[in-house]
N, CA, C, O and CB atoms as a CASP TS submission, in Angstrom:
PFRMAT TS
TARGET T0000
AUTHOR 0000-0000-0000
METHOD Language model
MODEL 1
PARENT N/A
ATOM      1  N   MET     1      -5.752 250.434   4.800  1.00  0.00           N
ATOM      2  CA  MET     1      -7.037 249.909   4.370  1.00  0.00           C
ATOM      3  C   MET     1      -7.818 250.978   3.618  1.00  0.00           C
ATOM      4  O   MET     1      -8.433 250.699   2.589  1.00  0.00           O
ATOM      5  CB  MET     1      -7.844 249.401   5.573  1.00  0.00           C
ATOM      6  N   LEU     2      -7.792 252.186   4.127  1.00  0.00           N
ATOM      7  CA  LEU     2      -8.535 253.261   3.467  1.00  0.00           C
ATOM      8  C   LEU     2      -7.969 253.553   2.083  1.00  0.00           C
ATOM      9  O   LEU     2      -8.721 253.766   1.132  1.00  0.00           O
ATOM     10  CB  LEU     2      -8.508 254.530   4.322  1.00  0.00           C
ATOM     11  N   SER     3      -6.655 253.562   1.971  1.00  0.00           N
ATOM     12  CA  SER     3      -6.066 253.835   0.656  1.00  0.00           C
ATOM     13  C   SER     3      -6.328 252.691  -0.325  1.00  0.00           C
ATOM     14  O   SER     3      -6.470 252.925  -1.525  1.00  0.00           O
ATOM     15  CB  SER     3      -4.559 254.071   0.791  1.00  0.00           C
ATOM     16  N   SER     4      -6.390 251.469   0.174  1.00  0.00           N
ATOM     17  CA  SER     4      -6.691 250.355  -0.732  1.00  0.00           C
ATOM     18  C   SER     4      -8.147 250.392  -1.190  1.00  0.00           C
ATOM     19  O   SER     4      -8.454 249.964  -2.303  1.00  0.00           O
ATOM     20  CB  SER     4      -6.392 249.013  -0.047  1.00  0.00           C
ATOM     21  N   VAL     5      -9.043 250.897  -0.349  1.00  0.00           N
ATOM     22  CA  VAL     5     -10.439 251.028  -0.767  1.00  0.00           C
ATOM     23  C   VAL     5     -10.571 252.123  -1.822  1.00  0.00           C
ATOM     24  O   VAL     5     -11.268 251.952  -2.822  1.00  0.00           O
ATOM     25  CB  VAL     5     -11.347 251.337   0.448  1.00  0.00           C
ATOM     26  N   THR     6      -9.901 253.241  -1.594  1.00  0.00           N
ATOM     27  CA  THR     6     -10.009 254.330  -2.560  1.00  0.00           C
ATOM     28  C   THR     6      -9.328 253.996  -3.888  1.00  0.00           C
ATOM     29  O   THR     6      -9.722 254.511  -4.934  1.00  0.00           O
ATOM     30  CB  THR     6      -9.407 255.595  -1.979  1.00  0.00           C
ATOM     31  N   ASN     7      -8.307 253.134  -3.849  1.00  0.00           N
ATOM     32  CA  ASN     7      -7.609 252.741  -5.076  1.00  0.00           C
ATOM     33  C   ASN     7      -8.153 251.443  -5.679  1.00  0.00           C
ATOM     34  O   ASN     7      -7.628 250.959  -6.682  1.00  0.00           O
ATOM     35  CB  ASN     7      -6.128 252.584  -4.793  1.00  0.00           C
ATOM     36  N   SER     8      -9.191 250.885  -5.080  1.00  0.00           N
ATOM     37  CA  SER     8      -9.813 249.630  -5.542  1.00  0.00           C
ATOM     38  C   SER     8      -8.810 248.487  -5.630  1.00  0.00           C
ATOM     39  O   SER     8      -8.773 247.752  -6.617  1.00  0.00           O
ATOM     40  CB  SER     8     -10.466 249.837  -6.905  1.00  0.00           C
ATOM     41  N   ASP     9      -8.004 248.347  -4.595  1.00  0.00           N
ATOM     42  CA  ASP     9      -7.021 247.258  -4.524  1.00  0.00           C
ATOM     43  C   ASP     9      -7.676 246.090  -3.774  1.00  0.00           C
ATOM     44  O   ASP     9      -7.518 245.947  -2.561  1.00  0.00           O
ATOM     45  CB  ASP     9      -5.680 247.727  -3.805  1.00  0.00           C
ATOM     46  N   TYR    10      -8.410 245.265  -4.518  1.00  0.00           N
ATOM     47  CA  TYR    10      -9.225 244.222  -3.909  1.00  0.00           C
ATOM     48  C   TYR    10      -8.426 243.136  -3.180  1.00  0.00           C
ATOM     49  O   TYR    10      -8.871 242.689  -2.123  1.00  0.00           O
ATOM     50  CB  TYR    10     -10.063 243.588  -4.957  1.00  0.00           C
ATOM     51  N   PRO    11      -7.280 242.692  -3.683  1.00  0.00           N
ATOM     52  CA  PRO    11      -6.519 241.697  -2.915  1.00  0.00           C
ATOM     53  C   PRO    11      -6.050 242.230  -1.559  1.00  0.00           C
ATOM     54  O   PRO    11      -6.051 241.498  -0.569  1.00  0.00           O
ATOM     55  CB  PRO    11      -5.314 241.235  -3.720  1.00  0.00           C
ATOM     56  N   LEU    12      -5.658 243.484  -1.514  1.00  0.00           N
ATOM     57  CA  LEU    12      -5.234 244.058  -0.239  1.00  0.00           C
ATOM     58  C   LEU    12      -6.411 244.220   0.709  1.00  0.00           C
ATOM     59  O   LEU    12      -6.259 244.030   1.915  1.00  0.00           O
ATOM     60  CB  LEU    12      -4.554 245.403  -0.461  1.00  0.00           C
ATOM     61  N   ILE    13      -7.570 244.565   0.189  1.00  0.00           N
ATOM     62  CA  ILE    13      -8.771 244.666   1.025  1.00  0.00           C
ATOM     63  C   ILE    13      -9.118 243.295   1.599  1.00  0.00           C
ATOM     64  O   ILE    13      -9.442 243.180   2.781  1.00  0.00           O
ATOM     65  CB  ILE    13      -9.966 245.232   0.210  1.00  0.00           C
ATOM     66  N   SER    14      -9.053 242.272   0.779  1.00  0.00           N
ATOM     67  CA  SER    14      -9.353 240.915   1.239  1.00  0.00           C
ATOM     68  C   SER    14      -8.355 240.448   2.294  1.00  0.00           C
ATOM     69  O   SER    14      -8.746 239.867   3.306  1.00  0.00           O
ATOM     70  CB  SER    14      -9.354 239.944   0.058  1.00  0.00           C
ATOM     71  N   ALA    15      -7.085 240.698   2.064  1.00  0.00           N
ATOM     72  CA  ALA    15      -6.063 240.276   3.020  1.00  0.00           C
ATOM     73  C   ALA    15      -6.202 241.011   4.347  1.00  0.00           C
ATOM     74  O   ALA    15      -6.063 240.405   5.409  1.00  0.00           O
ATOM     75  CB  ALA    15      -4.672 240.507   2.443  1.00  0.00           C
ATOM     76  N   THR    16      -6.471 242.295   4.293  1.00  0.00           N
ATOM     77  CA  THR    16      -6.620 243.073   5.513  1.00  0.00           C
ATOM     78  C   THR    16      -7.854 242.626   6.293  1.00  0.00           C
ATOM     79  O   THR    16      -7.812 242.510   7.518  1.00  0.00           O
ATOM     80  CB  THR    16      -6.708 244.567   5.187  1.00  0.00           C
ATOM     81  N   THR    17      -8.943 242.379   5.585  1.00  0.00           N
ATOM     82  CA  THR    17     -10.156 241.900   6.240  1.00  0.00           C
ATOM     83  C   THR    17      -9.929 240.537   6.883  1.00  0.00           C
ATOM     84  O   THR    17     -10.400 240.289   7.993  1.00  0.00           O
ATOM     85  CB  THR    17     -11.308 241.824   5.239  1.00  0.00           C
ATOM     86  N   LEU    18      -9.218 239.659   6.201  1.00  0.00           N
ATOM     87  CA  LEU    18      -8.908 238.345   6.751  1.00  0.00           C
ATOM     88  C   LEU    18      -8.048 238.461   8.001  1.00  0.00           C
ATOM     89  O   LEU    18      -8.297 237.771   8.990  1.00  0.00           O
ATOM     90  CB  LEU    18      -8.203 237.486   5.708  1.00  0.00           C
ATOM     91  N   MET    19      -7.041 239.325   7.968  1.00  0.00           N
ATOM     92  CA  MET    19      -6.166 239.499   9.133  1.00  0.00           C
ATOM     93  C   MET    19      -6.941 240.057  10.325  1.00  0.00           C
ATOM     94  O   MET    19      -6.746 239.609  11.455  1.00  0.00           O
ATOM     95  CB  MET    19      -4.994 240.431   8.787  1.00  0.00           C
ATOM     96  N   ILE    20      -7.811 241.024  10.082  1.00  0.00           N
ATOM     97  CA  ILE    20      -8.603 241.600  11.170  1.00  0.00           C
ATOM     98  C   ILE    20      -9.535 240.542  11.749  1.00  0.00           C
ATOM     99  O   ILE    20      -9.697 240.465  12.967  1.00  0.00           O
ATOM    100  CB  ILE    20      -9.414 242.823  10.673  1.00  0.00           C
ATOM    101  N   THR    21     -10.148 239.725  10.894  1.00  0.00           N
ATOM    102  CA  THR    21     -11.038 238.669  11.359  1.00  0.00           C
ATOM    103  C   THR    21     -10.301 237.648  12.206  1.00  0.00           C
ATOM    104  O   THR    21     -10.803 237.229  13.249  1.00  0.00           O
ATOM    105  CB  THR    21     -11.699 237.983  10.182  1.00  0.00           C
ATOM    106  N   ILE    22      -9.122 237.244  11.772  1.00  0.00           N
ATOM    107  CA  ILE    22      -8.326 236.278  12.540  1.00  0.00           C
ATOM    108  C   ILE    22      -7.914 236.865  13.887  1.00  0.00           C
ATOM    109  O   ILE    22      -7.947 236.170  14.902  1.00  0.00           O
ATOM    110  CB  ILE    22      -7.075 235.852  11.744  1.00  0.00           C
ATOM    111  N   MET    23      -7.530 238.135  13.902  1.00  0.00           N
ATOM    112  CA  MET    23      -7.147 238.758  15.171  1.00  0.00           C
ATOM    113  C   MET    23      -8.327 238.832  16.137  1.00  0.00           C
ATOM    114  O   MET    23      -8.162 238.592  17.333  1.00  0.00           O
ATOM    115  CB  MET    23      -6.588 240.161  14.924  1.00  0.00           C
ATOM    116  N   VAL    24      -9.509 239.160  15.634  1.00  0.00           N
ATOM    117  CA  VAL    24     -10.690 239.232  16.498  1.00  0.00           C
ATOM    118  C   VAL    24     -11.023 237.849  17.057  1.00  0.00           C
ATOM    119  O   VAL    24     -11.360 237.720  18.235  1.00  0.00           O
ATOM    120  CB  VAL    24     -11.901 239.803  15.720  1.00  0.00           C
ATOM    121  N   LEU    25     -10.931 236.818  16.221  1.00  0.00           N
ATOM    122  CA  LEU    25     -11.209 235.466  16.688  1.00  0.00           C
ATOM    123  C   LEU    25     -10.205 235.010  17.746  1.00  0.00           C
ATOM    124  O   LEU    25     -10.586 234.386  18.736  1.00  0.00           O
ATOM    125  CB  LEU    25     -11.200 234.499  15.515  1.00  0.00           C
ATOM    126  N   LEU    26      -8.937 235.316  17.541  1.00  0.00           N
ATOM    127  CA  LEU    26      -7.916 234.931  18.517  1.00  0.00           C
ATOM    128  C   LEU    26      -8.098 235.664  19.845  1.00  0.00           C
ATOM    129  O   LEU    26      -7.946 235.068  20.912  1.00  0.00           O
ATOM    130  CB  LEU    26      -6.522 235.209  17.958  1.00  0.00           C
ATOM    131  N   VAL    27      -8.421 236.945  19.781  1.00  0.00           N
ATOM    132  CA  VAL    27      -8.636 237.708  21.008  1.00  0.00           C
ATOM    133  C   VAL    27      -9.867 237.187  21.743  1.00  0.00           C
ATOM    134  O   VAL    27      -9.856 237.092  22.971  1.00  0.00           O
ATOM    135  CB  VAL    27      -8.792 239.211  20.696  1.00  0.00           C
ATOM    136  N   THR    28     -10.920 236.850  21.017  1.00  0.00           N
ATOM    137  CA  THR    28     -12.126 236.309  21.644  1.00  0.00           C
ATOM    138  C   THR    28     -11.829 234.976  22.323  1.00  0.00           C
ATOM    139  O   THR    28     -12.274 234.739  23.446  1.00  0.00           O
ATOM    140  CB  THR    28     -13.246 236.137  20.602  1.00  0.00           C
ATOM    141  N   LEU    29     -11.085 234.112  21.654  1.00  0.00           N
ATOM    142  CA  LEU    29     -10.704 232.834  22.250  1.00  0.00           C
ATOM    143  C   LEU    29      -9.850 233.039  23.496  1.00  0.00           C
ATOM    144  O   LEU    29     -10.060 232.381  24.515  1.00  0.00           O
ATOM    145  CB  LEU    29      -9.950 231.978  21.234  1.00  0.00           C
ATOM    146  N   LEU    30      -8.897 233.941  23.412  1.00  0.00           N
ATOM    147  CA  LEU    30      -8.033 234.226  24.557  1.00  0.00           C
ATOM    148  C   LEU    30      -8.832 234.767  25.736  1.00  0.00           C
ATOM    149  O   LEU    30      -8.591 234.379  26.879  1.00  0.00           O
ATOM    150  CB  LEU    30      -6.944 235.222  24.165  1.00  0.00           C
ATOM    151  N   LEU    31      -9.774 235.651  25.468  1.00  0.00           N
ATOM    152  CA  LEU    31     -10.597 236.192  26.546  1.00  0.00           C
ATOM    153  C   LEU    31     -11.483 235.119  27.172  1.00  0.00           C
ATOM    154  O   LEU    31     -11.707 235.143  28.382  1.00  0.00           O
ATOM    155  CB  LEU    31     -11.457 237.336  26.025  1.00  0.00           C
ATOM    156  N   ASP    32     -11.987 234.189  26.386  1.00  0.00           N
ATOM    157  CA  ASP    32     -12.782 233.097  26.939  1.00  0.00           C
ATOM    158  C   ASP    32     -11.943 232.221  27.871  1.00  0.00           C
ATOM    159  O   ASP    32     -12.409 231.809  28.933  1.00  0.00           O
ATOM    160  CB  ASP    32     -13.376 232.248  25.809  1.00  0.00           C
ATOM    161  N   VAL    33     -10.732 231.948  27.473  1.00  0.00           N
ATOM    162  CA  VAL    33      -9.848 231.129  28.310  1.00  0.00           C
ATOM    163  C   VAL    33      -9.480 231.873  29.588  1.00  0.00           C
ATOM    164  O   VAL    33      -9.496 231.289  30.671  1.00  0.00           O
ATOM    165  CB  VAL    33      -8.571 230.741  27.535  1.00  0.00           C
ATOM    166  N   ILE    34      -9.154 233.143  29.472  1.00  0.00           N
ATOM    167  CA  ILE    34      -8.803 233.939  30.654  1.00  0.00           C
ATOM    168  C   ILE    34      -9.999 234.055  31.594  1.00  0.00           C
ATOM    169  O   ILE    34      -9.842 233.972  32.812  1.00  0.00           O
ATOM    170  CB  ILE    34      -8.314 235.343  30.239  1.00  0.00           C
ATOM    171  N   TYR    35     -11.185 234.245  31.037  1.00  0.00           N
ATOM    172  CA  TYR    35     -12.380 234.380  31.859  1.00  0.00           C
ATOM    173  C   TYR    35     -12.666 233.099  32.628  1.00  0.00           C
ATOM    174  O   TYR    35     -13.177 233.156  33.746  1.00  0.00           O
ATOM    175  CB  TYR    35     -13.579 234.751  30.995  1.00  0.00           C
ATOM    176  N   ALA    36     -12.344 231.940  32.047  1.00  0.00           N
ATOM    177  CA  ALA    36     -12.531 230.670  32.749  1.00  0.00           C
ATOM    178  C   ALA    36     -11.591 230.567  33.944  1.00  0.00           C
ATOM    179  O   ALA    36     -11.947 229.955  34.952  1.00  0.00           O
ATOM    180  CB  ALA    36     -12.303 229.490  31.794  1.00  0.00           C
ATOM    181  N   PHE    37     -10.408 231.146  33.854  1.00  0.00           N
ATOM    182  CA  PHE    37      -9.489 231.132  34.994  1.00  0.00           C
ATOM    183  C   PHE    37      -9.905 232.131  36.061  1.00  0.00           C
ATOM    184  O   PHE    37      -9.738 231.867  37.251  1.00  0.00           O
ATOM    185  CB  PHE    37      -8.071 231.431  34.534  1.00  0.00           C
ATOM    186  N   ILE    38     -10.438 233.267  35.657  1.00  0.00           N
ATOM    187  CA  ILE    38     -10.818 234.311  36.607  1.00  0.00           C
ATOM    188  C   ILE    38     -12.072 233.928  37.381  1.00  0.00           C
ATOM    189  O   ILE    38     -12.127 234.102  38.599  1.00  0.00           O
ATOM    190  CB  ILE    38     -11.038 235.634  35.880  1.00  0.00           C
ATOM    191  N   ASP    39     -13.082 233.407  36.683  1.00  0.00           N
ATOM    192  CA  ASP    39     -14.365 233.096  37.308  1.00  0.00           C
ATOM    193  C   ASP    39     -14.564 231.579  37.301  1.00  0.00           C
ATOM    194  O   ASP    39     -14.890 231.011  36.258  1.00  0.00           O
ATOM    195  CB  ASP    39     -15.540 233.818  36.570  1.00  0.00           C
ATOM    196  N   PRO    40     -14.374 230.919  38.437  1.00  0.00           N
ATOM    197  CA  PRO    40     -14.473 229.452  38.463  1.00  0.00           C
ATOM    198  C   PRO    40     -15.885 228.935  38.186  1.00  0.00           C
ATOM    199  O   PRO    40     -16.046 227.761  37.854  1.00  0.00           O
ATOM    200  CB  PRO    40     -14.010 228.937  39.805  1.00  0.00           C
ATOM    201  N   ARG    41     -16.904 229.776  38.313  1.00  0.00           N
ATOM    202  CA  ARG    41     -18.272 229.327  38.031  1.00  0.00           C
ATOM    203  C   ARG    41     -18.445 228.995  36.554  1.00  0.00           C
ATOM    204  O   ARG    41     -19.254 228.135  36.207  1.00  0.00           O
ATOM    205  CB  ARG    41     -19.288 230.399  38.450  1.00  0.00           C
ATOM    206  N   VAL    42     -17.711 229.653  35.698  1.00  0.00           N
ATOM    207  CA  VAL    42     -17.798 229.373  34.265  1.00  0.00           C
ATOM    208  C   VAL    42     -17.269 227.982  33.986  1.00  0.00           C
ATOM    209  O   VAL    42     -17.861 227.238  33.204  1.00  0.00           O
ATOM    210  CB  VAL    42     -17.017 230.423  33.445  1.00  0.00           C
ATOM    211  N   LYS    43     -16.166 227.622  34.613  1.00  0.00           N
ATOM    212  CA  LYS    43     -15.581 226.301  34.421  1.00  0.00           C
ATOM    213  C   LYS    43     -16.497 225.226  34.994  1.00  0.00           C
ATOM    214  O   LYS    43     -16.641 224.159  34.398  1.00  0.00           O
ATOM    215  CB  LYS    43     -14.192 226.225  35.075  1.00  0.00           C
ATOM    216  N   ALA    44     -17.123 225.494  36.152  1.00  0.00           N
ATOM    217  CA  ALA    44     -18.016 224.512  36.769  1.00  0.00           C
ATOM    218  C   ALA    44     -19.269 224.312  35.937  1.00  0.00           C
ATOM    219  O   ALA    44     -19.815 223.209  35.916  1.00  0.00           O
ATOM    220  CB  ALA    44     -18.393 224.946  38.182  1.00  0.00           C
ATOM    221  N   ALA    45     -19.737 225.334  35.256  1.00  0.00           N
ATOM    222  CA  ALA    45     -20.955 225.227  34.448  1.00  0.00           C
ATOM    223  C   ALA    45     -20.730 224.380  33.208  1.00  0.00           C
ATOM    224  O   ALA    45     -21.692 223.864  32.640  1.00  0.00           O
ATOM    225  CB  ALA    45     -21.446 226.611  34.044  1.00  0.00           C
ATOM    226  N   GLN    46     -19.494 224.223  32.775  1.00  0.00           N
ATOM    227  CA  GLN    46     -19.219 223.438  31.582  1.00  0.00           C
ATOM    228  C   GLN    46     -19.428 221.951  31.848  1.00  0.00           C
ATOM    229  O   GLN    46     -19.727 221.204  30.916  1.00  0.00           O
ATOM    230  CB  GLN    46     -17.794 223.693  31.095  1.00  0.00           C
ATOM    231  N   PHE    47     -19.281 221.507  33.078  1.00  0.00           N
ATOM    232  CA  PHE    47     -19.356 220.088  33.387  1.00  0.00           C
ATOM    233  C   PHE    47     -20.728 219.658  33.898  1.00  0.00           C
ATOM    234  O   PHE    47     -20.916 218.489  34.234  1.00  0.00           O
ATOM    235  CB  PHE    47     -18.312 219.738  34.402  1.00  0.00           C
ATOM    236  N   ASP    48     -21.679 220.570  33.962  1.00  0.00           N
ATOM    237  CA  ASP    48     -23.026 220.215  34.435  1.00  0.00           C
ATOM    238  C   ASP    48     -23.849 219.589  33.344  1.00  0.00           C
ATOM    239  O   ASP    48     -25.005 219.232  33.571  1.00  0.00           O
ATOM    240  CB  ASP    48     -23.744 221.435  34.972  1.00  0.00           C
TER
END
């Protein structure tokens, strides 16, 4: 990523940013699902 910024390789910067964004979203979703299994109060609060 750093070399693409210094070389002004805009397609590579865009692709890398997109991949990082998708990974962060997937990890956040996974953590939300795991947290619902760990703490049953979270699951119970969804149905109130």
